[in-house]
C-alpha positions as CSV (number, residue, x, y, z in Angstrom):
1,M,0.4,0.7,0.7
2,T,1.1,3.3,-0.8
3,S,1.1,6.5,1.6
4,A,-0.8,9.3,1.1
5,G,1.7,12.2,2.2
6,S,3.5,8.7,4.3
7,V,2.5,10.7,7.4
8,R,5.6,9.8,9.7
9,S,4.9,12.2,12.4
10,L,1.5,14.1,12.9
11,V,2.7,17.4,14.2
12,A,0.9,18.6,17.8
13,S,-1.1,21.8,16.8
14,A,-1.5,23.7,19.4
15,R,-2.8,22.7,22.7
16,P,-5.9,22.9,24.2
17,R,-6.8,25.4,27.1
18,I,-7.2,23.0,29.5
19,R,-5.3,19.8,28.7
20,F,-7.2,17.5,31.3
21,S,-11.0,16.5,31.7
22,P,-12.5,14.7,34.5
23,E,-14.0,11.1,33.0
24,R,-17.0,9.6,34.3
25,R,-15.5,7.5,36.4
26,L,-14.4,10.7,39.2
27,A,-17.1,12.0,38.6
28,L,-19.0,8.5,39.9
29,L,-17.1,8.6,42.6
30,V,-17.5,11.7,43.8
31,A,-21.2,11.8,43.7
32,V,-21.0,8.5,45.8
33,S,-18.6,10.0,48.6
34,S,-21.3,13.0,48.6
35,L,-23.7,10.6,49.8
36,L,-21.7,10.1,53.3
37,W,-22.6,13.6,53.9
38,L,-26.4,12.2,54.5
39,L,-25.1,9.9,57.6
40,P,-26.2,11.7,60.6
41,G,-24.0,13.7,63.4
42,R,-19.7,14.4,63.1
43,A,-19.9,11.0,61.9
44,G,-21.1,11.3,58.3
45,A,-18.8,14.5,58.4
46,I,-15.6,12.6,58.5
47,A,-17.1,10.1,56.9
48,A,-17.3,12.8,53.5
49,G,-14.5,14.8,54.3
50,T,-12.4,11.4,54.5
51,A,-13.6,9.9,51.2
52,L,-13.9,12.9,48.9
53,S,-9.6,13.5,50.2
54,L,-8.9,10.1,48.8
55,V,-10.9,11.1,46.0
56,A,-8.4,14.1,45.7
57,L,-5.4,12.1,46.4
58,C,-6.0,9.7,43.7
59,T,-7.0,12.0,41.1
60,A,-3.7,13.8,41.4
61,I,-1.9,10.6,41.5
62,D,-3.3,10.1,37.9
63,V,-2.8,13.5,36.6
64,A,0.9,12.4,37.7
65,L,0.8,9.6,35.6
66,L,-0.3,11.3,32.3
67,P,2.1,11.4,29.2
68,P,3.0,14.5,28.0
69,R,2.3,15.5,24.7
70,R,5.4,13.7,23.4
71,A,5.0,10.2,25.0
72,L,2.7,9.4,21.9
73,T,3.6,9.0,18.6
74,V,0.7,9.0,16.1
75,T,1.0,8.2,12.1
76,R,-1.3,7.9,9.6
77,E,-1.2,5.5,6.4
78,L,-3.7,5.5,3.4
79,P,-3.3,4.9,-0.8
80,E,-3.2,8.4,-2.3
81,T,-6.2,7.7,-4.4
82,V,-10.0,6.2,-3.8
83,G,-13.0,6.6,-6.7
84,I,-16.2,7.4,-5.7
85,G,-17.7,5.7,-4.6
86,D,-15.4,3.0,-3.4
87,A,-13.3,2.5,-0.5
88,V,-9.8,1.9,1.0
89,E,-8.2,0.8,3.9
90,G,-5.8,3.1,6.0
91,T,-3.8,2.8,9.1
92,Y,-3.3,4.7,12.3
93,T,-0.6,3.6,14.4
94,I,-0.2,4.7,17.9
95,E,3.7,4.1,19.0
96,S,3.6,4.6,22.9
97,H,7.3,6.2,24.8
98,W,5.3,5.5,28.2
99,P,6.4,3.9,31.0
100,R,2.7,2.6,32.4
101,T,-0.1,1.4,30.3
102,L,-2.4,3.5,28.1
103,V,-6.0,4.0,27.3
104,V,-6.3,5.5,23.8
105,N,-9.4,7.2,22.9
106,L,-8.5,8.0,18.5
107,M,-10.7,10.2,16.7
108,D,-10.4,12.0,13.4
109,R,-12.0,14.2,11.7
110,L,-12.1,14.1,7.4
111,S,-12.7,16.2,4.8
112,P,-16.2,16.1,3.6
113,L,-15.2,15.3,-0.1
114,V,-14.2,11.3,2.1
115,S,-16.4,9.6,4.7
116,G,-15.7,6.8,7.0
117,G,-12.5,6.9,9.4
118,A,-11.6,6.1,12.5
119,G,-14.6,7.8,14.3
120,A,-13.9,7.0,17.9
121,T,-11.7,4.5,18.5
122,V,-10.2,2.4,21.6
123,A,-6.5,1.2,22.0
124,T,-5.0,0.4,25.6
125,L,-1.2,0.4,25.0
126,D,1.4,-1.6,27.1
127,P,4.3,0.2,28.0
128,F,6.7,1.1,24.9
129,A,4.1,-0.4,22.9
130,T,2.4,-0.4,19.4
131,R,-0.5,-0.9,18.1
132,A,-2.1,-0.4,14.5
133,L,-6.4,0.5,14.3
134,P,-7.0,0.6,11.1
135,F,-9.7,2.2,8.8
136,R,-12.0,2.6,6.0
137,V,-12.2,6.0,3.9
138,T,-15.1,6.5,0.7
139,G,-14.6,8.8,-2.3
140,E,-17.6,10.7,-2.0
141,T,-16.7,13.7,-4.1
142,R,-14.5,14.4,-7.3
143,G,-11.0,17.0,-5.5
144,R,-8.1,17.0,-3.4
145,A,-9.4,16.0,0.2
146,P,-7.7,17.1,2.9
147,L,-7.2,14.2,6.3
148,G,-7.9,17.1,9.0
149,P,-7.1,16.6,11.9
150,V,-6.4,13.9,14.3
151,G,-7.7,14.1,18.7
152,A,-6.2,11.5,21.5
153,R,-8.1,11.4,24.6
154,V,-5.2,9.4,27.0
155,R,-5.7,7.9,30.6
156,T,-4.3,5.4,32.6
157,R,-5.5,1.9,34.3
158,L,-6.9,4.5,37.1
159,G,-9.4,6.4,34.3
160,L,-10.4,8.9,36.4
161,V,-8.5,12.3,34.4
162,G,-8.0,12.2,31.3
163,A,-5.2,14.1,28.9
164,R,-6.5,16.0,25.5
165,F,-3.8,15.8,22.5
166,L,-4.7,17.4,18.9
167,F,-2.4,16.3,15.9
168,S,-2.0,17.6,12.1
169,A,-1.5,17.3,9.0
170,D,-1.2,18.4,5.8
171,D,-1.5,14.6,4.1
172,S,-4.7,14.5,1.6
173,I,-5.9,12.2,-0.8
174,L,-7.6,12.4,-4.5
175,V,-11.1,12.1,-4.4
176,I,-11.4,10.1,-8.9
177,P,-14.0,8.5,-10.9
178,S,-14.5,5.5,-9.9
179,L,-12.9,2.5,-12.5
180,S,-14.6,-0.2,-10.8
181,G,-17.6,1.4,-11.9
182,V,-16.6,2.1,-15.1
183,R,-19.3,-0.2,-16.2
184,R,-21.8,2.7,-15.7
185,F,-19.8,5.2,-18.2
186,R,-21.2,5.4,-22.1
187,M,-18.9,6.6,-24.8
188,L,-19.8,8.7,-27.9
189,A,-17.1,7.7,-30.9
190,M,-17.6,10.0,-33.7
191,Q,-16.8,7.8,-36.8
192,H,-14.4,9.1,-39.3
193,R,-12.0,6.0,-39.1
194,L,-12.0,4.8,-36.1
195,A,-10.3,1.3,-35.9
196,T,-13.2,-1.4,-34.6
197,A,-10.2,-2.8,-33.0
198,G,-10.1,-0.4,-30.2
199,V,-14.1,-0.3,-29.8
200,R,-14.3,-4.2,-28.9
201,S,-11.5,-3.5,-26.9
202,L,-13.0,-0.8,-25.4
203,R,-16.7,-3.1,-25.0
204,R,-14.1,-6.2,-23.9
205,R,-14.0,-3.4,-20.4
206,G,-17.4,-3.3,-20.3
207,V,-17.7,0.6,-21.7
208,R,-21.1,0.7,-23.9
209,V,-19.6,2.4,-27.1
210,R,-22.1,4.0,-29.9
211,V,-20.4,4.7,-33.3
212,L,-22.0,7.7,-35.1
213,P,-20.8,9.2,-38.6
214,H,-19.2,12.2,-38.6
215,T,-22.0,14.2,-39.9
216,V,-24.5,12.9,-37.0
217,D,-26.8,16.1,-35.7
218,A,-25.6,17.6,-32.2
219,R,-29.1,17.2,-30.5
220,V,-29.2,13.4,-31.5
221,A,-25.0,12.5,-30.8
222,L,-26.5,14.3,-26.8
223,A,-29.4,12.2,-26.5
224,D,-27.9,9.8,-25.1
225,D,-26.5,10.3,-21.6
226,V,-22.8,9.9,-22.9
227,R,-19.3,9.9,-20.3
228,G,-17.0,10.6,-23.1
229,I,-16.1,11.6,-26.5
230,V,-14.3,10.3,-28.6
231,F,-13.3,11.5,-32.3
232,S,-11.5,8.9,-34.7
233,P,-8.3,9.9,-36.9
234,G,-9.3,10.7,-40.0
235,P,-9.6,13.2,-43.2
236,G,-11.6,16.0,-43.4
237,D,-11.5,19.8,-42.5
238,P,-12.5,20.6,-38.6
239,A,-13.5,23.6,-39.8
240,R,-15.8,22.5,-42.4
241,D,-17.4,19.3,-40.6
242,A,-18.4,22.0,-37.4
243,P,-22.1,22.6,-39.0
244,A,-22.9,19.6,-38.5
245,F,-22.8,20.5,-34.2
246,D,-24.9,23.3,-34.6
247,G,-27.9,21.7,-35.9
248,N,-27.2,21.2,-39.3
249,P,-26.3,17.5,-40.3
250,A,-26.1,18.7,-43.8
251,G,-22.6,20.7,-43.2
252,G,-21.7,24.3,-44.4
253,S,-19.1,26.8,-45.8
254,Q,-15.8,26.3,-45.4
255,G,-15.8,29.5,-42.8
256,T,-17.5,28.4,-39.8
257,D,-16.1,28.9,-36.7
258,R,-15.0,26.2,-34.7
259,R,-16.4,27.4,-31.5
260,A,-19.8,25.8,-32.5
261,L,-17.9,21.9,-32.3
262,A,-16.7,22.9,-28.7
263,R,-19.6,24.0,-27.3
264,P,-21.3,20.1,-27.4
265,V,-17.6,18.5,-27.1
266,R,-17.5,20.3,-23.2
267,R,-20.4,18.7,-22.7
268,L,-19.8,15.3,-23.3
269,V,-16.4,15.2,-21.4
270,R,-17.9,16.6,-18.3
271,Y,-18.3,13.9,-15.1
């Protein structure tokens, strides 16, 4: 598999204003500890205060065990191109440089030209381990699609507090017409001396080919929703033959403007 920009390391962008954020487990512990205040008398106050102190201590330890940004490396590999409606496989590789087990929640945000991606994928990394996460991308709209930033929410086994990292890269993927859907395309060949071998070769590949004489009226040629046009080489003057595309099947004068030929051609070759 070739790499779209072969991103060796996604460079971290500007840091979030608040690096740490509480997890659900911390909220649950605080909620349970607060119930101790309902105990009557001084015992309730002592029990609740002790529980909240332990929760605060565990939270401080959890924050100290969280890795810095440089302790995590994320790489993304993807083919250079994808067809419209086709799906290609990609891989996120997460490498830990931290001596403790980490739980990483990886999230990406792709261009509107493509769909799919990793979404929100959770991976557990052992100390100094590497983990590959496969994902799939489908082409939606033709064009160059930047793949966008990647976010990572990292927590330890305690899971009380998470660290948020944002990575960005300049890699992209090119969305092109699908070659697997070539059977949907129709081609119009303007017959001068078109070799029959070329027509047979296209039809063997599933392309519907319609061969017309060079004197055909433009409205007749454009009536079938073609996706491409081929003018075979042969004798004749394009300036003389241009009126055939301007609604006059009988031809015209020698000095006809060639733009009459270009107008329908632009309609024929457009996807």
